[in-house]
Residue, then its C-alpha position, 0 to 999 in steps of 0.5 A: x628222852x622217849x615220849x612215854x618218858x615225857x609223858x611220865x613227866x607231865x604226870x609229874x607236875x603240879x599245876x602251878x609247874x605245868x601253868x609255868x611251862x606256857x608262861x614267858x618273860x623277858x630278862x629282866x625277871x631272871x635278875x637277882x633279888x630285888x633287881x627282879x621285884x620291879x617287873x614282877x610288881x609291874x606286871x602283876x605276877x607271883x614271885x613264886x610263878x617265875x620259878x616255874x617259868x618255861x621260856x624266855x624272851x629276847x635274852x642272847x649271848x652265850x654267858x648270859x643264857x648260860x647264867x640264866x639256864x643253870x640258876x634256874x636249873x639249879x633251882x628246878x625240881x624237875x630240871x625242866x630247861x628253859x626255852x631261849x626265844x628270840x626276833x632274829x628275823x634277818x641275822x644276828x650279828x651278821x646282818x642280811x638284807x630286810x626280807x624284803x630285799x631277800x625277796x627282791x633277790x628270787x632266790x629261795x636257796x640264798x635265802x636259805x643259806x642267809x637263815x642257816x648261817x644265821x641258825x648257826x651264829x646265835x645257837x652259838x649265842x645261845x637261842x633255841x627259837x627264832x619268831x621268824x619267818x614273817x610271812x604276811x602277804x602285804x599290799x598296803x605299803x602304809x604298814x610299817x611291817x612290809x620290810x619283814x615280808x617278801x612282799x604282795x604275792x601268795x604264791x612267791x611269799x610260800x615259796x620264801x615261807x617254805x625256804x626260810x623254815x628250812x634254813x632256820x631248822x636243817x635236821x635239828x642239828x644241837x648247835x646249828x638249827x633254831x626251831x622256827x616260829x613263822x608269824x603272825x597268824x593270820x592276815x596280819x599284813x592286811x590291816x585297815x589303812x595299813x594302820x598297825x595292829x588295825x582291824x583286818x576284815x574280809x570273806x573266807x575266801x580272800x583269806x584262803x586264796x590270798x592270805x592263808x597259803x604262806x602259812x600253811x606252806x611254812x607248816x608244810x616245812x615243818x615249822x615247829x612253832x606258829x605266833x598269833x596275830x594282834x588283829x582280829x579275823x571275822x570280828x575275833x582277835x586271832x588269839x582268840x579265834x577257835x576257828x583260826x587256831x584250832x579248826x584250821x591249824x591245828x585240824x585241818x593242816x594237822x599242826x601240832x606244834x605250840x602256838x605262842x602269842x605275840x607280845x601282850x596280845x592275850x592282855x589286849x583282848x580286853x580293849x579289843x572288847x572280847x574279854x571283860x577281864x584277864x580271867x576271860x581273856x585267858x580262859x579264850x586264848x586256851x580254848x583256841x588252844x594258844x599254848x605260851x602266852x607271852x609277857x602277861x600274867x593272864x594265864x599265871x595269875x587265872x588259870x588255876x581260879x580257871x580250872x577250880x571254877x570248872x570253866x577249864x579243863x585239865x585236858x587243855x592244860x596238859x594238851x599245852x604243856x605237853x606241846x611245850x614239853x615235846x618242842x623241848x625234847x625235840x631240841x635236845x634240852x633235856x641231854x644239853x640245856x645249853x644247847x652248844x652255847x659258847x662264848x668262844x664259838x659265839x664270838x669265832x662265827x661272827x662275821x667269819x669270812x664265809x658270812x661276810x661273802x654271804x652277806x654281800x652276795x645277798x645284798x647284790x642280789x636284793x637291790x633293785x635298779x629302777x631306773x638308769x636314763x642316760x646309761x648314768x650307771x655303771x660308773x666309771x672309776x676314771x670319773x670323779x664322783x661325789x656320795x652326798x646324803x644322810x646315808x653317805x657315810x651312815x652305819x644305819x643299814x640294817x633296819x629296825x629289826x636288826x635287834x642283835x647285829x653289830x653295828x661296828x661292823x656294817x661297811x658305809x657307803x663312804x668306806x666302800x667308795x674309798x677302797x674301791x677309788x683313788x682319792x682324787x675320785x672321790x669326794x664326800x659330804x652328808x648334805x642334809x639330816x634324814x629328818x629335820x625333826x623326829x617327832x611323831x618317830x615314838x619311843x619303843x618302850x620295851x625294845x632297846x635302842x642305842x640312844x644314837x638311833x633316836x637322834x637326828x645326825x646333825x650335818x657335820x660340815x658346811x652342809x648345802x654350800x658344801x654339797x653344791x661345790x662336790x657337785x660342780x666338782x664331780x662328773x657323777x653325784x650319788x645321792x644317798x637318801x631314804x627314810x629313818x630307820x623308825x621310819x620302817x618296821x612295827x608300830x611304823x606306818x606312814x600316810x605319807x610315802x614320799x621321800x621327807x620333805x627336807x631331803x627332796x629339798x635339799x636335792x632340789x637345791x643341788x640338782x642345778x648344779x649336777x651333770x649326771x645324777x643317781x639317787x640311792x634309796x634307803x628304805x623299808x617299804x615301796x615309796x612314791x618316787x612318781x615326781x623325783x624319778x624325773x629329777x634324777x637320771x638312775x635309781x637304784x633301791x637299796x632297801x635296808x642292804x645290812x652288815x656288807x651293804x656298802x660293799x653290795x652297793x659300789x659292786x653294783x655301781x661301778x659294774x663290778x656286779x650287774x643288777x638282778x633284783x626284781x621288785x616282789x612289791x609294786x611301787x604306787x604313783x600316788x598313795x590314793x592308789x593303795x591297795x596297789x597289786x598285780x594280780x586284782x580282779x578286772x572288774x566289770x568296767x576294766x579301764x582299757x578294755x571296756x565298751x563303755x566311754x573312758x569316763x565310766x570306767x574303773x580308773x582314777x580321774x588324775x592318776x593312771x591305775x597302774x603303779x609306778x614300778x610293776x611287781x616283778x620289775x627291775x633293771x640290768x646292765x644287760x638287755x634281755x630279749x623274750x621271743x617265740x612262746x610256744x605251748x607244748x599242746x592247745x589242750x591241758x587234760x586232768x591229770x596230766x601236764x603241758x610244756x610252755x617254751x619261750x626263747x631269750x637271749x642276752x642282746x648286751x656285751x654284759x653277763x647277767x642274771x634274767x628272772x623269767x615269771x610265769x603267771x597263768x589267768x583264768x579267763x572264765x571261772x565260777x567266782x571272779x579270778x585275777x586277771x594274772x596270778x605268778x605261777x613259777x619262776x627261773x632265775x638264770x644266768x645269761x653270758x654275753x650274747x647267749x641264746x636259749x630256750x626256758x621251759x615251764x611245766x603247766x600242771x592241774x594244781x596251778x590252775x586250783x582255786x576255792x570255787x564258788x561252793x568253797x571247795x579246792x579244784x581246777x575247773x575246766x575252761x580257757x587259761x591264758x599263759x604269760x610268760x616275761x621279765x615282770x607282770x606287765x612286760x610279758x608274751x602271751x599264749x592260751x590252752x584249754x583244761x578238761x577234765 
């Protein structure tokens, strides 16, 4: 449809029809007859407005989507199709690792491929828009939604934001692409105390330097929608924040796509205390140029009265409706309202060999080897292996937000081991529960979970005694432990980041009988592992690895693959350090280099300042040596570039991937600068014994920041360059920047 036709269509709509395009309701509102009355009464929305609704929340499945769309269009005066939007965050039926794990792959192109295949699967099921990616920078692992982020670093999150948007959207091929809704704008990942939905309060400088860039990267990559955050920014809830939504997002960045709220966020302006009632909440959101109201009656019931009172202009509503209609047009819905939804294709695409292979590879690259004392890994296939723990035979390997994942297709550890080892070399027992009590896990209400997901699984055998018997029999014991699925994700904030006490107590009773031990961790955030790491030989961070997690883990344990994951969030030594992240400021009294006595430096009395495992860290079965860091010049002139060169050598007899990381520090600035900042990386494959040189180009853009007067530019002065295998294990060189 040509733009002139869209404008004509807009001019023919009644005020009710216009408002309808700005409303999003969930599937129960589209039931037939009396079945829809209950939801309408509960929400307080008039049944006449439901028939004008512009989009549907979290309804997928080709048969269901086709039926709802068909019924809706039959009754619609203008035949404007519904938009179907859903939380398709890291997979549809085929589930890939959680985004925090995918970030640990340091492979944006692979992640782009994952999202491309996810888009194809979910398009066949009737989806038009995905509420992904979540690009919030996260530095507090107490916050449950760490699992949906790619970590603590602004630069790396920006790289992944671009790749994820491009993967979902592609070239907007009908039936093979989704419109991407980046979330949660802005700074949702920085709530005080790590507590879900809590206050966010920071300077504009901090916001721009550390938190806004990934959203900007998603906008620059062409994302079609942006979702507002629940939190406040500078004392104003994001959903009503005109500076954030209109001044920065729309005017400064040039975003002209659709702004949609998070679930019920407009009505929550009342609880925040910035709106007295639904009418005022609706007015504030419209003035902030928010287009779609997700699952409240505020726009439905209050926009027309606001117009009649003269408190809202028709232009505001027309602009919002036009953006929604343009999105529907870009998706091709006016030509094909079903956009490739197909019952047959939906079944054919789910778990195709191509998807299974990519899911396995993605998981293999995302796992992080944290510890490997006594060369406990890889395991010998000739040794006897015992698998013990609540995740030993669990299909709950996909995490909380794999909303549509096919759990029946998840490969368990037990199943993968039985494929790989002869029967006389492998035994398994659950041994203990994930938790002894599920008190506090909560009721998710609108979020439909299997009953089994809320049930704490009981041991199916002799428990502790059986585990001890297997430990005595085995050459190596593998403990499969971790968080309950409901302990991570939205509304999953935790004050204690240790493994559940019942699991560590169980391990303490079994470990005296163990010859060699490996701990597999299943979790959606960094945990405090300070004590447990002293008790086991090896630790493999498995995150929630998705559909092919079992295969990927066994590939690594048995040495058929070489670990290459590197952390994108620091693992704290203790909860008291949080937030802990690598690119912090130095302070006036740094603990290691200050002229003051140790007592009067910026440090803790009882723990080190440094995290247990730093950003960028991860082990492999090979060892790479870094030597001879050289710069092509000691001076970088404005508008020019210089090259950094480093030699790396795989000194082992095993090939593998290496993630070479480039960091830069501005030693003296008009405002304080971090001790180092990631500015580049390369993931390369090294053959056994291979020696090569790796090059990085350093440009003026890498040196830019918000200066004292808030201009974004590079300042003259001295800079240090660090290249190495993590944020802490680096070689150093320096140069001077001159304009």
